[in-house]
N, C-alpha and C positions, 0 to 999 in steps of 0.2 A: 580362752578355755577350749575352743574348737581345735586350736593348734596342738594343745596338750593331748587331746583325744586322738588326733591324727598320728602323733608320735607314738602314743601307746599302741594304736593299731598297727603302726609301722613296725613295732617291735614284736608284738605277740599274736597278730592275726594268723590263723591256721594256714592261709594260702600265701604263697610267694607273690602272686599277682596282687593281692590286696595289700600286702606289706609295701611293695614298691609303689603302688598307686597312692598310698597314704603319704609316703615320703615325698613323692612328686608333688602332690597337692600342698605339702608344707613348704615347698620351694627348693627341694634338693633336685639337682639335675642328674637323672639316672637314664643311661642309654638302655640298649637291649642287653640286659644282663643275663649271663649264662646260669648263674645260681645266686640266690639271695637268701641266706639262712635266717633263722629266727634269732631274736634277742640282739639285733643289731641296733645300736643307739647312735643316731647321727645328729649332730648339733644343728638345730634349725633356728637358732636365735636370729641370724642374719641370712636372709634368703640368697640363694645362688652362690654361696661360698664353698659348697661341696659339689664336686663334679665326679660322677662315676660313669666311665665310658662303656662302650659295647664289649661284650664277651668277658666281662669280669666275673670271677667266682669269689663270693664272700661266704665263708663257711658258716659263720654264726658267732654269737657272743662277742661281737666286735664293738669298739667304741671309736667314733670318729669325731674329733673336736676341730672346730674352725675358729676358735678364739682361745686366747690364753692371756690372762692378766699378768702372768709372770713375765711374759715377753714384752709387755706394753711399755711404751715410753711416751713422752709428751706428744710427739707427732703421730705416731701410730698407736691406735687404741688396742693393739693386740689381736685384731681381727685379720686372719690370714686365710686365703683359700686353700682347700685341700683338693688335689686331683688324683684320681686313680685311673691310669691310662688303660687303653684297650688291651685285653687279654691278661691283665694282672690277676693273680690268685692270692687271696688273703686267708691265712689259716685261722683256726679257732682261737678265740680269746686274744685277738690282737688289738692294740691301741695305736691309733694313728693321730698324732698331734697336729696342731695348727701349722700351716705353712708348708706342708709336706706334699711332694709330688712323687707318686710311685710310677715308675716308668713302664712302658709297654712290655708285656710278656714277663714281668717280674713276678717272683714268688716270695711271699712273706711267710716265714715259718710260724707255727702255732705258738702263741704266748709272747710274741714279739712286741716291743714298744718302738714304734717308728718315730724318731725325732728329727731326722734329716732326710733329704731327698734320696730316693733309691733309683739308680740308673736303669735304663731299659735292659731287658734280657738278663736280669740278675736274680740270684737266689740269696736272700738275706734273712737273718734270724738273730735273736738275742735281745737283751735289754741293756743298752739301746741296740736296735737292729743294725747290723753291719753286713756288708756284702761278703758272702762266703765264696761264691764262684759265679761265673757267667756261662750262659748257654747260647747256642746259635739259632735255634729254631723256636717257634711258638710252642708253648707247653699245653695248649688246648687242642 
């Protein structure tokens, strides 16, 4: 029950600091994030499967899943880590599925569904998210 309360506060607390603290206490590894919007739901069923590195901007209303029983087979139970690398920017209403790594300094457009890894320094958008172009310098 306490984990459910932590996730609820992680989504809806009025302070960014409280939201991040609640997810950290639920087992999500979150670095020194530049922005952490409200209504971000992070899968906390299995601890330490979600890693959000430093300088990441998450706009809000995002969904991050670290498991998918659609991907499951006999050997793998469908539990896959999700990594959001340093300097990445995630737009509003994005869904990030299990097993995805978003590269350093990448930008994910609003409303995108990320089903595959996104390379570093990439701007990606769509359903499913696809690389649109690359850039040379950090966007933050």
